[in-house]
C-alpha positions in Angstrom: 0.1 -0.2 0.0 1.1 3.4 -0.4 2.0 5.2 2.8 1.4 9.1 3.3 2.7 11.1 6.3 0.1 10.9 8.8 -0.9 14.8 9.9 -0.2 15.7 13.5 -2.9 15.2 16.4 -3.9 17.7 18.5 -3.7 16.4 22.2 -6.3 19.0 23.1 -8.3 17.7 20.4 -8.6 13.8 20.8 -8.7 12.3 24.2 -7.9 8.5 23.9 -9.7 7.1 27.1 -9.7 3.5 28.5 -13.1 3.7 30.5 -16.4 3.9 28.9 -18.4 6.8 28.1 -18.0 10.9 29.4 -19.0 12.3 32.6 -22.0 15.1 33.1 -19.6 17.4 34.4 -17.2 16.8 31.6 -19.7 17.2 28.9 -21.1 20.6 30.5 -18.0 22.7 29.9 -19.3 26.0 29.1 -18.9 26.6 25.0 -16.8 23.7 24.8 -18.2 21.0 22.2 -18.3 17.5 23.8 -17.7 14.6 20.8 -17.3 10.8 21.6 -16.9 7.9 19.3 -14.9 6.1 16.7 -11.5 5.8 16.9 -11.3 5.6 13.0 -12.4 9.2 12.7 -10.2 10.1 15.2 -7.2 11.5 13.4 -9.3 13.5 11.1 -11.6 14.8 13.9 -8.3 16.3 15.7 -7.5 18.4 12.3 -11.3 19.5 12.0 -11.3 20.8 15.6 -8.0 22.6 15.7 -8.3 24.3 12.6 -12.1 25.3 13.1 -11.0 26.7 16.9 -8.2 28.5 14.8 -10.4 30.2 12.2 -13.4 31.1 14.3 -11.6 31.7 18.1 -14.0 29.3 19.6 -12.8 26.7 22.4 -11.2 23.4 20.7 -14.0 20.8 20.6 -12.9 18.0 22.9 -13.1 14.4 21.6 -12.9 11.1 23.5 -12.0 8.1 21.0 -13.9 5.4 23.0 -15.4 3.3 19.9 -18.4 3.9 17.8 -20.7 1.7 20.4 -20.0 4.3 23.3 -20.5 7.3 21.0 -23.9 5.5 19.8 -24.8 5.4 23.8 -23.6 8.6 24.8 -25.2 10.9 22.1 -28.6 8.5 22.7 -28.3 9.4 26.7 -27.3 13.2 25.7 -24.3 13.2 27.3 -22.1 14.5 24.6 -22.9 16.9 21.9 -21.9 14.5 19.1 -21.5 11.2 18.6 -19.1 9.7 16.2 -19.7 5.9 14.7 -18.4 4.0 11.8 -21.9 1.7 12.4 -25.4 3.5 11.5 -28.0 4.4 13.8 -29.6 1.0 13.0 -26.7 -0.7 14.8 -27.1 1.3 18.1 -28.9 -1.0 21.1 -29.2 2.4 22.9 -32.6 4.8 22.2 -32.0 7.9 20.1 -35.0 9.3 19.8 -35.4 11.8 16.5 -31.4 11.7 16.3 -29.8 11.9 12.7 -26.7 10.7 11.2 -24.5 12.4 8.7 -21.7 10.4 7.0 -19.1 12.9 7.1 -16.0 11.1 6.6 -15.1 8.3 4.0 -12.2 5.9 4.7 -11.5 2.2 5.2 -10.7 -0.5 7.4 -7.6 -2.6 6.3 -6.9 -6.1 7.1 -3.1 -6.0 8.4 -0.8 -8.9 9.3 2.7 -9.7 11.3 4.4 -12.0 9.4 8.3 -11.7 9.6 9.4 -11.1 6.1 6.0 -10.7 4.5 5.4 -7.1 3.3 2.7 -8.3 0.6 -0.2 -10.5 0.6 -3.4 -11.3 -1.1 -6.5 -12.4 0.9 -9.9 -13.6 -0.3 -13.3 -12.7 2.4 -13.7 -16.6 2.0 -10.1 -16.9 3.3 -10.0 -14.3 6.1 -13.7 -15.5 7.5 -12.1 -18.8 8.0 -9.1 -17.7 9.7 -11.9 -15.6 11.8 -13.5 -18.9 12.6 -10.5 -20.8 13.0 -11.0 -23.4 10.6 -7.6 -21.8 8.6 -4.8 -21.7 11.7 -1.4 -21.4 9.7 0.1 -19.1 7.4 1.2 -21.9 4.9 -2.1 -23.2 5.0 -2.8 -24.5 1.1 -5.8 -21.7 1.1 -3.5 -18.8 1.9 -0.6 -20.3 -0.2 -2.6 -20.7 -3.3 -3.5 -16.9 -3.4 0.0 -16.0 -3.1 2.2 -18.0 -5.3 5.9 -17.2 -5.2 5.6 -16.1 -1.8 7.2 -18.5 0.8 5.0 -18.4 3.9 6.1 -19.8 7.0 4.6 -22.7 8.9 3.3 -20.1 12.0 0.2 -20.2 13.7 -2.2 -17.4 13.1 -3.6 -15.2 15.6 -6.8 -13.2 14.7 -7.1 -10.1 17.0 -10.5 -8.6 17.1 -12.0 -5.2 18.6 -12.7 -5.9 22.5 -15.2 -3.1 22.5 -17.6 -1.4 20.2 -16.4 -0.7 17.2 -17.3 0.9 14.2 -14.2 -1.1 12.1 -16.2 -4.4 13.9 -19.2 -3.5 11.8 -17.5 -2.5 9.0 -15.6 -5.8 8.9 -18.3 -8.2 9.9 -20.6 -6.4 7.4 -18.4 -7.2 4.9 -17.7 -10.8 6.1 -21.0 -11.4 6.7 -22.2 -10.4 2.9 -19.4 -13.0 1.5 -19.4 -15.5 3.8 -22.1 -17.8 4.9 -20.4 -19.2 7.7 -19.3 -16.0 8.9 -22.6 -14.8 8.8 -24.1 -17.8 10.5 -21.5 -17.7 13.0 -20.5 -14.4 14.0 -22.8 -12.1 12.1 -22.9 -8.2 11.8 -22.3 -5.7 14.7 -20.0 -3.4 16.6 -19.3 -5.6 19.4 -19.7 -9.2 18.4 -18.8 -12.5 19.7 -15.4 -14.1 18.0 -14.7 -17.8 18.7 -10.9 -17.2 18.3 -8.2 -15.1 19.0 -7.6 -12.1 21.7 -9.7 -8.9 21.9 -8.0 -5.4 21.9 -9.7 -2.2 22.7 -9.5 0.7 20.0 -7.5 0.7 17.1 -4.6 1.7 19.0 -4.8 -1.4 20.9 -5.3 -3.6 17.6 -2.1 -2.1 16.6 -0.1 -2.8 19.9 -1.4 -6.7 19.7 -0.5 -7.1 16.2 2.8 -5.3 16.7 3.8 -7.5 19.6 2.7 -11.1 18.2 4.2 -12.5 15.4 1.6 -14.5 13.0 -1.2 -12.0 13.8 -3.5 -10.8 11.8 -5.8 -7.7 12.6 -8.7 -5.5 11.4 -7.4 -1.6 11.8 -8.7 1.5 10.2 -6.3 2.6 7.7 -4.8 5.6 9.0 -3.5 4.2 11.9 -1.7 2.0 9.5 -0.1 4.6 7.9 0.8 6.4 11.0 2.6 2.7 12.2 3.6 1.8 8.6 2.2 -1.3 8.9 0.9 -3.6 5.9 -2.3 -4.1 4.5 -3.0 -7.0 2.8 -4.6 -6.7 -0.7 -8.0 -8.2 -0.5 -10.3 -9.6 -3.7 -12.9 -7.6 -4.9 -16.3 -8.4 -6.4 -14.7 -8.1 -9.8 -11.6 -10.2 -9.0 -8.8 -8.1 -8.2 -6.8 -7.8 -5.3 -6.8 -4.2 -4.1 -5.3 -2.2 -0.9 -7.2 0.3 0.7 -5.6 3.6 -1.3 -7.7 6.7 -2.1 -8.8 5.8 -5.4 -9.9 2.3 -4.5 -11.9 3.7 -1.3 -13.3 6.3 -3.9 -14.3 3.6 -6.1 -16.3 1.6 -3.8 -18.0 5.2 -2.5 -19.0 5.4 -6.7 -22.1 3.1 -6.4 -23.7 5.4 -3.9 -26.2 7.1 -6.8 -28.6 8.4 -4.2 -28.5 8.3 -0.6 -31.7 6.7 1.3 -33.9 8.4 4.0 -32.1 8.0 7.2 -28.5 8.3 5.2 -27.5 5.0 6.3 -25.1 4.2 3.4 -23.1 0.3 3.2 -20.6 0.3 0.5 -18.6 -3.0 1.6 -18.4 -5.5 -1.1 -19.1 -3.3 -3.8 -20.5 -5.0 -7.2 -18.3 -5.9 -9.9 -18.7 -2.7 -12.0 -16.4 -0.9 -9.2 -13.7 -2.7 -10.4 -10.8 -1.6 -8.3 -13.2 -0.7 -5.0 -11.3 -1.7 -1.9 -14.0 -4.1 -0.5 -14.2 -3.1 3.2 -14.3 0.6 2.4 -16.9 2.7 4.8 -18.2 5.9 5.5 -18.4 7.2 9.1 -21.3 9.2 10.4 -21.5 11.9 12.8 -24.8 11.5 15.3 -26.8 14.8 16.3 -29.9 14.8 18.4 -32.2 17.3 16.9 -31.8 19.7 19.6 -28.2 19.9 20.8 -28.8 18.6 24.5 -25.7 20.7 25.9 -26.9 23.8 24.6 -24.4 24.1 21.8 -26.3 24.0 18.7 -24.9 27.2 17.0 -21.5 26.4 17.8 -22.0 22.5 16.6 -23.4 23.3 13.6 -20.5 25.6 12.9 -18.3 23.2 13.4 -20.0 20.4 11.7 -20.3 22.5 8.7 -16.5 23.1 8.6 -15.7 19.3 8.9 -18.6 19.2 5.6 -16.9 21.9 3.6 -13.2 23.1 4.4 -12.3 20.1 6.6 -11.9 17.9 3.7 -8.8 19.1 2.8 -7.3 17.1 5.9 -8.5 14.1 4.4 -5.9 12.4 1.8 -3.0 12.8 4.1 -5.1 10.4 6.3 -6.1 8.1 4.0 -10.0 9.6 3.8 -11.7 10.6 0.8 -13.1 13.6 0.2 -16.8 13.3 0.1 -18.6 12.9 -3.1 -20.9 15.7 -4.0 -24.0 14.1 -3.8 -23.5 12.9 -0.1 -22.3 16.2 1.1 -25.2 17.8 -0.5 -27.8 15.5 1.5 -25.4 16.2 4.4 -26.1 19.8 4.3 -29.7 19.3 3.8 -29.4 17.2 7.0 -27.5 19.6 9.4 -29.7 22.2 8.1 -32.7 20.3 10.2 -30.8 20.2 13.5 -30.7 22.9 16.2 
């Protein structure tokens, strides 16, 4: 995959927490926008927050990267101004009456690996499913070697790593795997916090990176911006057109090209894009800003200004972090949705 220099994160903008949720006291800081959720979106959210604050003179929004599941819960309970989730509202177990979702960023979940001496790898969705189901257990298994002719894969045990927290990356990964493998769909299924039969769990994308780096033989699904910043490899995954693609900008953009119109509710699925998307990376995903119809913390005007910045000028920060600028048809719907909140 093509690595790009990761833009710096603002410590004031991103707070990565091991605990779940935010306190009411933290959420009530005067005139400071509070957000929580997706670790995938955290790198670009940090850029948006710092730039918006500099441009407007407002306090820098504080964002807790605690996972999409917690982001959905916190906005549903009115603890934050916005939740951030790579999974749609339909995946939430916490009621969020009247909430809207705005797809405000476009990226992908990569499948990374730690095989000493190996930097390129071809995989199919079916083989990845078999690994996470525990039926393919060694890197020199014939199901893998026949996809990687000319590469000497070692007789090394595979350790499949999954997210332990409620995660949008888990949703994107299981959404894809459930679309290509009946066995995966019936055994693990689609969700933000599915139960995996084998392998260790890790919290957040940072935790996934740490476990992968420390475990020879491991495989892990990780937001692409984290693979870039840690210079980890991404497997080329076979798409519906039969091509093996990595999560670079053009491949993510091609997956998003299948969206010709946005359905009511703004829920978008672009995993396993059809054959006409010839170079699509098959685990591409939109990630959402989740808003109450009226901001529960009373920062409505500031919040709308911040989200509007993210949808417009803030898109310039995307390519360095492997986020594709929003397609025009998506952005138009986003702006209309934002105009309906207060």
